[in-house]
C-alpha positions as CSV (number, residue, x, y, z in Angstrom):
1,M,-98.3,-94.6,-74.5
2,F,-99.1,-91.7,-76.4
3,K,-102.5,-91.0,-74.3
4,F,-100.3,-91.1,-71.7
5,L,-97.6,-88.7,-73.2
6,T,-101.0,-86.6,-74.1
7,Y,-102.7,-86.6,-70.2
8,L,-99.4,-86.2,-68.7
9,S,-98.1,-83.1,-70.8
10,K,-102.1,-81.5,-70.4
11,S,-101.2,-82.5,-66.6
12,Y,-97.6,-81.1,-66.4
13,L,-98.5,-77.5,-68.6
14,Y,-101.7,-76.2,-66.6
15,I,-100.0,-77.2,-63.1
16,W,-97.2,-74.9,-64.6
17,L,-98.9,-71.7,-66.0
18,S,-101.5,-71.9,-62.8
19,V,-97.7,-72.3,-60.2
20,V,-95.5,-69.5,-62.4
21,F,-99.1,-66.9,-62.3
22,G,-99.0,-67.5,-58.4
23,F,-95.2,-67.2,-58.2
24,L,-95.2,-64.0,-60.0
25,L,-98.4,-62.7,-58.9
26,L,-97.1,-63.0,-55.2
27,I,-93.8,-61.6,-55.9
28,G,-94.4,-58.8,-58.0
29,L,-97.2,-57.2,-55.4
30,L,-94.5,-58.2,-52.7
31,D,-91.8,-56.5,-55.3
32,S,-94.4,-53.5,-55.7
33,L,-94.8,-52.9,-51.7
34,A,-91.1,-52.9,-50.9
35,N,-90.4,-50.5,-53.4
36,G,-94.4,-48.1,-53.7
37,S,-92.7,-44.6,-51.8
38,D,-91.0,-45.1,-55.4
39,I,-93.1,-45.4,-57.5
40,M,-95.7,-43.6,-55.7
41,T,-92.8,-40.3,-55.3
42,G,-93.9,-37.0,-57.7
43,D,-96.2,-37.6,-60.4
44,G,-97.2,-41.0,-59.1
45,K,-100.1,-42.9,-59.6
46,F,-102.0,-46.0,-58.5
47,T,-101.8,-47.5,-61.7
48,D,-98.2,-47.3,-61.6
49,T,-98.1,-49.8,-59.7
50,F,-99.2,-52.1,-62.1
51,R,-97.1,-50.8,-65.0
52,Y,-94.2,-51.4,-63.0
53,M,-95.2,-55.0,-61.7
54,F,-95.5,-55.6,-65.9
55,Y,-92.1,-54.5,-66.4
56,R,-91.1,-56.6,-63.3
57,A,-92.8,-59.6,-64.4
58,P,-89.7,-61.1,-66.8
59,V,-86.7,-60.6,-64.5
60,I,-89.0,-62.3,-61.9
61,F,-90.0,-64.8,-64.5
62,D,-86.0,-65.0,-65.1
63,R,-85.0,-65.9,-61.4
64,I,-87.9,-68.4,-60.5
65,F,-88.8,-70.6,-63.3
66,V,-86.4,-73.2,-63.1
67,F,-87.5,-73.7,-59.7
68,T,-91.4,-73.2,-60.9
69,L,-90.4,-76.5,-63.5
70,I,-90.2,-78.4,-60.2
71,V,-92.8,-77.5,-58.7
72,A,-95.1,-78.4,-61.4
73,A,-93.4,-81.9,-61.6
74,L,-94.0,-82.3,-57.8
75,L,-97.7,-81.3,-57.9
76,V,-98.3,-83.7,-60.8
77,F,-97.4,-86.8,-58.7
78,V,-99.6,-85.5,-55.9
79,R,-101.7,-85.4,-58.2
80,L,-101.6,-89.0,-59.5
81,I,-101.2,-90.2,-56.1
82,R,-104.0,-89.0,-54.6
83,N,-106.1,-89.8,-57.5
84,H,-104.8,-93.5,-57.3
85,E,-103.4,-92.8,-60.7
86,L,-100.0,-93.2,-60.3
87,V,-100.7,-97.6,-58.9
88,A,-102.3,-97.8,-62.1
89,L,-99.1,-96.1,-64.1
90,L,-97.1,-98.9,-62.6
91,G,-99.4,-101.4,-63.6
92,F,-99.0,-100.6,-66.8
93,G,-95.5,-101.1,-66.3
94,I,-94.6,-97.5,-66.5
95,S,-92.1,-97.3,-64.0
96,A,-89.8,-93.8,-63.0
97,P,-87.4,-93.9,-66.0
98,K,-90.5,-94.3,-68.3
99,Q,-92.5,-91.4,-66.4
100,I,-89.5,-89.0,-66.7
101,G,-89.5,-90.6,-70.5
102,L,-93.1,-89.5,-70.8
103,L,-93.0,-85.6,-69.2
104,T,-88.9,-85.1,-70.3
105,P,-90.6,-83.7,-73.7
106,I,-92.9,-81.3,-72.0
107,V,-90.7,-79.9,-69.5
108,L,-87.9,-79.4,-72.3
109,F,-90.7,-77.7,-74.4
110,C,-91.3,-75.3,-70.8
111,S,-87.9,-75.0,-70.3
112,I,-87.3,-73.4,-73.7
113,S,-90.3,-71.6,-74.2
114,S,-89.1,-69.6,-70.7
115,V,-85.8,-68.8,-72.4
116,L,-86.7,-67.6,-75.6
117,F,-89.3,-65.4,-73.9
118,I,-86.8,-64.2,-71.1
119,N,-84.2,-64.3,-73.9
120,F,-86.7,-61.4,-75.7
121,A,-88.9,-60.0,-73.1
122,M,-86.5,-59.0,-70.2
123,P,-83.5,-56.5,-71.9
124,P,-86.4,-54.2,-73.2
125,A,-88.3,-54.5,-69.8
126,V,-84.7,-53.7,-68.4
127,R,-83.9,-50.7,-70.2
128,A,-87.7,-49.0,-69.6
129,L,-86.6,-50.5,-65.3
130,Q,-83.6,-47.7,-66.0
131,A,-85.5,-45.0,-67.8
132,W,-87.9,-45.1,-64.1
133,G,-84.8,-45.3,-62.4
134,I,-86.8,-46.6,-59.5
135,G,-86.0,-49.5,-57.2
136,E,-82.9,-52.0,-57.6
137,Y,-82.4,-49.7,-60.5
138,K,-82.2,-46.3,-58.9
139,I,-79.0,-47.8,-56.8
140,K,-77.4,-49.4,-59.5
141,S,-77.6,-46.4,-61.9
142,I,-74.5,-44.9,-63.5
143,S,-72.9,-42.7,-60.4
144,D,-69.6,-41.5,-59.3
145,V,-70.3,-44.5,-56.6
146,N,-71.5,-46.7,-59.3
147,P,-69.7,-45.8,-63.0
148,L,-69.6,-46.9,-66.2
149,W,-66.3,-48.1,-67.5
150,M,-66.7,-49.2,-70.8
151,E,-64.0,-50.1,-73.9
152,D,-64.6,-47.9,-77.5
153,G,-61.9,-49.2,-80.0
154,Y,-58.7,-48.6,-78.0
155,N,-59.9,-45.7,-75.9
156,I,-61.5,-46.5,-72.8
157,I,-63.8,-44.5,-70.8
158,R,-65.5,-43.4,-67.6
159,A,-69.0,-41.7,-67.1
160,A,-70.2,-40.9,-63.5
161,G,-73.8,-39.8,-64.5
162,R,-76.6,-40.3,-66.8
163,P,-79.0,-37.4,-66.3
164,G,-81.2,-39.0,-69.2
165,M,-81.7,-41.8,-71.7
166,N,-79.5,-40.1,-73.7
167,Q,-77.1,-37.7,-71.8
168,L,-73.9,-38.9,-69.7
169,S,-72.2,-36.6,-67.7
170,D,-69.5,-36.6,-65.4
171,I,-67.1,-38.1,-68.5
172,Q,-63.0,-39.0,-68.9
173,I,-61.9,-40.3,-72.0
174,F,-58.6,-41.6,-72.3
175,E,-57.6,-41.9,-76.0
176,R,-54.8,-44.4,-76.8
177,D,-52.8,-45.9,-80.0
178,E,-52.9,-49.0,-81.2
179,N,-50.0,-50.2,-78.3
180,G,-51.7,-49.6,-75.8
181,D,-50.2,-46.2,-75.1
182,L,-51.7,-42.9,-73.8
183,Q,-51.9,-40.0,-76.2
184,N,-54.7,-37.8,-74.7
185,A,-56.6,-37.5,-71.7
186,L,-60.2,-35.9,-71.9
187,W,-62.7,-34.3,-69.0
188,V,-66.4,-33.7,-70.1
189,N,-68.8,-32.5,-68.9
190,K,-71.6,-33.4,-70.1
191,A,-72.6,-35.5,-73.2
192,N,-75.7,-35.4,-75.4
193,Y,-76.9,-38.3,-78.0
194,V,-77.6,-36.2,-81.6
195,G,-78.2,-39.3,-83.5
196,D,-75.4,-40.2,-84.4
197,G,-72.5,-39.4,-82.3
198,W,-72.6,-38.1,-78.7
199,M,-71.9,-34.3,-79.1
200,L,-69.6,-33.1,-75.8
201,E,-70.3,-30.4,-73.8
202,N,-67.2,-28.1,-71.7
203,V,-64.1,-30.6,-72.6
204,Q,-61.2,-29.9,-71.5
205,V,-58.3,-32.0,-73.3
206,L,-54.5,-32.8,-71.9
207,E,-52.3,-33.7,-74.6
208,V,-50.0,-36.8,-73.2
209,E,-47.9,-37.9,-76.1
210,G,-44.7,-36.9,-76.2
211,A,-44.9,-34.6,-72.8
212,D,-41.7,-37.5,-71.9
213,G,-41.9,-35.9,-68.4
214,E,-42.7,-32.5,-69.1
215,P,-45.2,-30.9,-66.6
216,R,-48.5,-29.9,-69.0
217,T,-51.9,-28.5,-68.0
218,A,-55.6,-29.5,-69.6
219,Q,-56.5,-26.9,-71.8
220,Q,-60.0,-25.7,-72.4
221,D,-61.3,-26.9,-75.6
222,L,-64.0,-24.5,-77.4
223,S,-64.4,-26.3,-79.9
224,D,-68.0,-28.6,-80.9
225,R,-66.6,-31.2,-80.1
226,K,-68.3,-35.1,-80.9
227,W,-67.5,-39.0,-79.9
228,E,-68.0,-40.7,-82.8
229,T,-68.7,-44.2,-81.6
230,I,-71.0,-47.2,-81.8
231,H,-72.5,-46.7,-78.6
232,T,-75.7,-45.1,-78.5
233,P,-78.3,-45.2,-75.5
234,A,-79.2,-48.3,-76.1
235,T,-76.0,-49.9,-75.9
236,I,-74.8,-47.4,-73.0
237,A,-78.5,-49.3,-71.1
238,R,-76.9,-52.8,-72.1
239,L,-73.4,-51.7,-70.3
240,A,-74.9,-50.6,-67.2
241,A,-77.6,-53.9,-67.0
242,E,-76.4,-56.7,-65.1
243,P,-74.5,-59.3,-67.3
244,R,-78.0,-61.6,-65.9
245,D,-80.1,-58.9,-67.9
246,L,-79.5,-59.0,-71.0
247,S,-80.0,-60.7,-74.0
248,L,-77.8,-64.4,-75.2
249,R,-76.8,-62.2,-78.0
250,D,-75.4,-59.1,-76.1
251,M,-73.9,-61.8,-73.8
252,S,-71.8,-63.1,-76.0
253,S,-70.7,-60.0,-78.0
254,F,-69.9,-59.0,-74.3
255,R,-67.6,-61.7,-73.9
256,E,-65.1,-61.3,-76.4
257,K,-62.0,-60.2,-75.5
258,G,-61.8,-56.0,-76.1
259,N,-65.3,-55.5,-76.3
260,S,-66.7,-56.2,-72.5
261,G,-69.6,-54.0,-70.6
262,S,-69.5,-52.5,-67.2
263,K,-68.5,-56.2,-65.8
264,P,-65.6,-58.1,-66.3
265,S,-65.8,-61.0,-69.7
266,F,-66.2,-64.1,-68.0
267,A,-69.1,-63.0,-66.0
268,Y,-71.0,-62.4,-69.4
269,A,-69.8,-65.8,-70.2
270,F,-70.8,-66.9,-66.8
271,W,-74.1,-66.0,-67.5
272,H,-74.5,-66.7,-71.0
273,L,-73.5,-70.5,-70.6
274,H,-75.9,-70.2,-67.4
275,R,-79.0,-69.2,-70.1
276,I,-78.4,-72.2,-72.4
277,T,-78.4,-74.8,-69.5
278,R,-81.4,-73.6,-68.1
279,P,-83.1,-76.6,-70.2
280,L,-80.4,-79.2,-69.2
281,A,-81.0,-78.1,-65.3
282,A,-85.2,-78.9,-65.6
283,F,-84.7,-81.9,-66.8
284,I,-81.9,-82.6,-64.6
285,L,-84.2,-81.4,-61.6
286,L,-87.1,-84.1,-63.5
287,L,-84.9,-86.9,-62.7
288,C,-84.8,-85.8,-59.2
289,A,-87.6,-85.8,-58.7
290,V,-89.6,-88.6,-60.3
291,P,-87.9,-91.2,-58.2
292,L,-88.9,-89.6,-54.8
293,M,-92.6,-89.3,-55.9
294,Q,-93.0,-92.9,-56.0
295,R,-95.1,-93.7,-53.3
296,T,-98.4,-96.1,-53.8
297,G,-99.1,-97.2,-50.5
298,R,-103.0,-96.5,-49.3
299,Q,-102.7,-94.0,-46.8
300,D,-99.8,-91.9,-49.4
301,N,-101.0,-88.5,-50.0
302,G,-97.7,-87.3,-51.3
303,D,-97.2,-84.5,-49.1
304,T,-94.1,-85.8,-47.4
305,A,-92.7,-86.7,-50.7
306,L,-93.8,-83.0,-52.5
307,L,-91.7,-81.7,-49.0
308,A,-88.5,-83.1,-49.5
309,G,-88.5,-82.3,-53.8
310,L,-89.0,-79.2,-52.1
311,A,-86.3,-79.2,-50.2
312,L,-84.6,-80.5,-53.4
313,G,-85.3,-77.7,-55.7
314,F,-84.1,-75.2,-52.7
315,I,-81.0,-77.1,-52.4
316,F,-80.0,-76.6,-56.1
317,L,-81.3,-73.3,-56.3
318,I,-78.8,-72.0,-53.1
319,I,-76.1,-73.8,-54.7
320,D,-76.6,-72.9,-57.7
321,G,-76.7,-69.1,-56.8
322,A,-73.2,-69.9,-55.0
323,M,-71.8,-70.9,-57.8
324,A,-72.7,-68.0,-60.0
325,T,-71.6,-66.2,-57.3
326,F,-67.7,-67.6,-57.5
327,A,-67.9,-67.5,-60.9
328,T,-68.7,-63.9,-61.7
329,S,-66.0,-62.6,-59.1
330,G,-63.7,-64.6,-60.9
331,G,-63.2,-66.8,-58.3
332,M,-64.4,-70.2,-60.3
333,S,-64.2,-71.1,-63.8
334,V,-67.5,-70.4,-65.8
335,G,-67.5,-73.7,-67.1
336,W,-66.4,-75.7,-63.3
337,A,-69.0,-73.1,-62.0
338,V,-71.7,-74.4,-64.3
339,A,-71.5,-78.0,-64.4
340,F,-70.8,-78.9,-60.6
341,P,-74.5,-78.1,-59.8
342,L,-75.8,-80.1,-62.9
343,A,-73.2,-82.8,-62.4
344,L,-73.9,-83.2,-58.6
345,F,-77.5,-83.2,-59.3
346,A,-77.4,-85.4,-62.6
347,F,-75.7,-88.0,-60.2
348,L,-77.9,-88.2,-57.5
349,G,-81.0,-88.1,-59.7
350,G,-79.5,-91.3,-61.6
351,F,-78.8,-92.6,-58.6
352,L,-82.8,-92.5,-56.9
353,A,-83.9,-93.9,-60.7
354,L,-82.2,-96.6,-60.6
355,R,-82.4,-97.0,-57.1
356,T,-86.2,-96.9,-57.3
357,E,-85.9,-99.1,-60.1
358,S,-84.3,-101.8,-58.4
359,L,-86.7,-101.4,-55.8
360,G,-90.0,-102.0,-57.5
361,S,-88.1,-105.1,-59.8
362,N,-87.8,-107.0,-55.7
C-alpha cells in the first residue's frame, strides 16, 4: 500500500506543479497583454512586463489554486486509465474510497502549502502593484470616487487621495469622544509620513464641542499639527487593499469590531474563513472527482470523465463565487456562505463514492 501511496503522490505532485506553471504562464501573459498600455506608459520597458507578471503571480495563484488541485487529480486518473493502471489498482482491491485515502495526504499538503504561500507572498506583491499604480490597482486606488474610510481609536478618517506611498491628501478627520460625540472636524490638504506620525499641511479646524446650535466657521490652523496614529504607509496599503488580498493575520485583525479596514468587518471575516477552509474544499472536490474517474472499459481513455470533472470544478467555483458576493455585500451570513458550497459538494461526493462502491460490488 505504501508503494501505491508513493506512486500516486509523486504523480499528483508532478502534474499539479505542471498545471500551476501552465495556468500562471497563460493567465499572466493574457493579463500583461491586457495592461500592456499601462506597463509601457512613460519610462516603461519591455522587462517591466515580466516584473508585472511576477507581482501578479501570487494574486492569480490565489484565484486559481483550488481549481488546479482538482485538475491535477483528474489528470492523474486520465494517466491511470490510459496506462490501464486503474484496472490494476482495482484488481488489488484499492476501490474508489481507498484511492481517495491514498491521494488525500498529497492533496492536503499541496493545498496547505498553497495557503501558506499566498499568505506570505500576496500582500507584499499587492503593495508593490499599489505603489506602481497599474491596471486594476490604478482604478481601485484612493480617490474621490473611491475614498478610504478608516477608524483610528474614537476618530473617523476619510482620505480621498494618495499622491505617494508616504502621502495622503484631501483628508477629513472627525474627532470624537469615548461616547461617540463629535468634538472637532478637521480638513487637511495633505499629510506626509515622517517616521512616527503624519505631519499635516494646510489644516482647517471646526470646533463642534459646546456649539449648542451656534453657527461656527472653520479656522485655519497655522501651527505644525501632527496626526499621531498607529497607521503607517504599510497599514494604509493594507487598508486600501481588497480583503481577499491580505494575509490571514490582517484579515483577522480587520474583522474585529472597531478595527475594520476600508470594507465592513464581515467582508474580512468571510475571506479569512474562506481561505482557511480551502484545504477542506480541496478534499471535498477530490471526493467528487475520484468516483467520476472510475472508467475501466477497453475503449475508455478518460476524456469524457475529465470533461465531467472539469465541469464539476467550474460549477463549484461559480457557486463559491456567488456565495462570496452575497457574503461580502452583507446579503448572507459568513458561516452559511462558506459552508453551503462545501456541504453541497460533500454530499454529492459522498453519494458518488457510495454509488461507485455499490456498483463495484455488484
